[in-house]
N, C-alpha and C positions, 0 to 999 in steps of 0.2 A: 168663266171662273166662278162667278157668283153662285152658280148652282152646286158646285162642289162643296161649298160651305154647309150644305144641307145633306148631300148624298152620303158623305163620309160618316157623320154622326148617326144618321138614320140607319146606315148599313151596320154600324157597330151595335146599335140598339137591337136591330133585327137578329144579329148573330147571338147576342147575349140572351135574348128571349128564347131563341131556338134551343140553345144549349141548356137553359133553365128547364124548358119543357121536356127535353130529352132525359133529364136526370130526375124529374119530379112527377111526371104524368104516368100514373100506374096503368099497366096493361095486363089483361088476363088472357092467358093462352089455354085453350081447352083441347084435350086429347082423349081419345077412347082407346082402351087397351082390352083386347079380347083374348081369351084363353079358355080352352076346355077344362083347365084345372081350377078355374074360378068357380066356387060353389054358387048354386042358384040364389041363395039368400043374399049374396053380394052383388046381384044385378043392380046396376045404377049406383053402386057405392062410390062416393066422391072423396078423393084424396087431394088436399091442397098442399102444395109445396111452398115453403119459405126458404130461401137460401141467400147467403151472402148479404145479410142485412147491414153489417158493419156499423151498427148503432145509428143508422139513418132514421130520421123521423119524417113522416108525411103529414104535415099539418100539426097543430098543437096537440101534444100528447098522442101523436100518431092516429088521430081520429079518422083521417082519410083512409089509412090502411085498414083500420078496424072496421070502418063502414063497408069497405069493399069486401073484406072477408065475410062479414055478416050477410052481405047480399048474396054470397055464393052458397052459404050454409053447407060447408063440407061435413063429411062424416068424421074425418080425422084430419089433423094437420101434421105434416112431417117437416121438421126444420133440419136442413142438411148442412149445417156448419157455417162458420164465420159470422155468427150472430153479433159478435163484438169484434173489436180491433186488437191487434197483437200487442199494443202498448198504450199506456195511459188511458185505460178503459176498464171501468168496473162492471160493465155489462148491464147497468140499470135500465138502459133503453129497452133491451129485450125482456128483462124481468117485468117492467111495467106493462109491456105489450102482452106478455103471458097472463098477467093479472086480469086483463080485460077479455081474454079469450078462453081461459082454461075451464071456466064453468060450463061452457057450451060445447067445447070441442076437445077431445083427447089430443094431446100433443106429444109426439115422439121426436127426440132430439139426438143428433150426433154432433161431435165436435169436428171442426175443420182445422186447417193449419194455423189459423190465427188464434184459436183457443189454445192450441198446443204451445205456441210461442208465448202467449200471455201467461199461461200456467208456468212455463219454464222460467220466465223472467221474474214472476212474482215469488216463486220459491227460492230463486237465487238471492233475491232481496229479503228473504225471510219474512215475506208478507203472506197473509192469508186471504187477500182480497179475492183471488180466483176461487178458492175453496168456498168462500162466502157466497159468491155468485152461483156456483153449482148447488150448494145446499139450499139457497133460496128457491131455485127452480124445482128441486126435489120436494121441498115443503109445499110448494104450490100444486104439485101433482104431475109435473112433467115427467114423462118416462124417458130417462136418459139411457140410451143403448150403447154401452161401452163394450164393444165386442160381445154383444148379448143378443138373445132372441126374446121376442114377446109374441104372444098369440092374440090375434084379434078375433073375437067371437061375435057372430050375428045369428040370432036364433040358434039353430043347432049346428051351424057351419063354422068353420075356422080357416083362417089363413095365417101364415107366419110372417113376421116382420123382423128383420135382422139389422143391427147397426154396427158398422165397421169403423174402427179408428185406424187410419193408416198413418204410421209414424212419419215424422218429418223427413227422414232419410229417403223416403220414396217420393218426396216432392223435390223437384230440381231447384237448386239455388238460382238466383237471377243470372241468366246468361250462361249457365253451366249445365252440362248434360246430367241426367240421372245415371249413376254408375252402380246402382244396387238393383239386382234382379228381383222383380216381383212376379209371383205366380199364384195360381189358384190354391196352391198348397198353403199359402199364408192364411187364406180364409178357412181352410180345413183345420189348421192348427188353432186358430183363434175363435172360430164360430162352430167348429165341428162339422161333420158331414150333413149335407142338406137332406131334408125329407122330400124325396123326389115325387111322392104322390100328392104332396101339398102344393098350393100356390105360394111361392116364396118371394117376398118383397125384400129388397136390400137397399139400405141407405148407406151411401159412401160418398164422401165429399168430392173426391176427384174422379173424373170420368176416364182418366188415362188408361185404366186397367179393365175396361169393359169386357174385352175378350176373356180375361181371367175370371171375372164375375160370372160370365156365362159358363165357363168350364166348371166352375164350382157348383152351379146349379140354380143361379138366380133367374127368376122369371120376369121380374120387373125391378129395375134399378132407378133410384133417384139420385142425381148428382148435381153439383154446382161448380164452384171454384173458378170457372173460366170467364165469368162476367160477360158472357155473350160475345167475347172477342173484343170488347171495349168499343171499338169502332166497327160498325157493320156496313158493308158495301152491298148494294142491290145485286142479286144474282151471284154474289161471291161468298158472302157470309162474314164471319168475324176476322178481324185483321191481326189482333195481338192477344196472346195469352198472358196470364199473370207472370209466367216464366220468361216473357219476352220472346216467345216463339211466334213467328209470323205465320198467319193463315193456319191456325191449329186444326188438326183433324177433327177434334170434337170442340164445338163452340156453343151450340144451343140447339134445342129442339128434340126430335125423336130419332133414335138410332135402333137398328134391329140386327141381331145376329141369330140365325136359326129361329127358334121360337121365342127368344128373349127380347125384351124391349128395354132401352134406357131412355129416361126422360132427363134432359139436361137443362136446368133452369138458368136463365140469364142473370138472376139475382136482383137485389133491390138497391144495394148501396155500392159505394166505391171505396177504394183505399189509396194505393200508391198513385194511381192515375185517376184524378178526380174528374172524370169525363165520360160521357156516353154520347155516341153519335149514331142515329138510327137504331137505337138500342135502349128503348125505354125500360125502366124498372118493371119487373115481371112477377106476377103471381101465376103459378102453374096449377091447373086443375085437371086431374086424371080421373075419368069415370071407368069403372070396371064393368065388363060384360062377359058372360060365359061364351 
């Protein structure tokens, strides 16, 4: 009996330490995307994805996250939504992070469902906190792609980058199915027809509509939202989506349809379920090659 007095507390400490590591030890995932549409000047071009930060900090003033990003030296950073939380969050964690990065790296940003909910709640309360957040990012030089296109130029070559805001009605409520049909025509209406001769990058917070992104003409998609399935099982993958769907089709990593690729980041922070198991916070780095 005497030994159990030590086994139980030691086991509790071990589990607590394991869960702490799983939520706070940054991991970098590297992928290479090849396409004949990538111009020669973009050979070796590095894109770093930040997604689902949820105002989490890694070390004092996010110095661990900043140090990791600086060690990668990306050409651009894409932030694919849920940088803040849907309520009681003014977004200053992401604003302060941007201040440390924007001088060295162009940052392209799209909103996720949490930004949309935050915006809706603030406006219902007749508050301008969300607008202040967006305006601060714009003043710092962040390129916010609100159903817009930007062109990235390197030497004499160019690629397109599009940012899509998907309305909340296309995200399922907790435990309920999505009952509104989404199709590539939504992208055509809001982004216009794609330039098929160009290499087209698309930022879209949810991965659920990857086939529609491909039908529209995206060559490379960056998505988040799924938090890696929250709990990941070896040889199985993610267990649970934010919509409480078990074993979601898209959870993390690389997906391909025809000649198109989707990179789905596991994200950095947590929200409703403050837990990660075999699912460390992730920075994604994609290197382009013709």
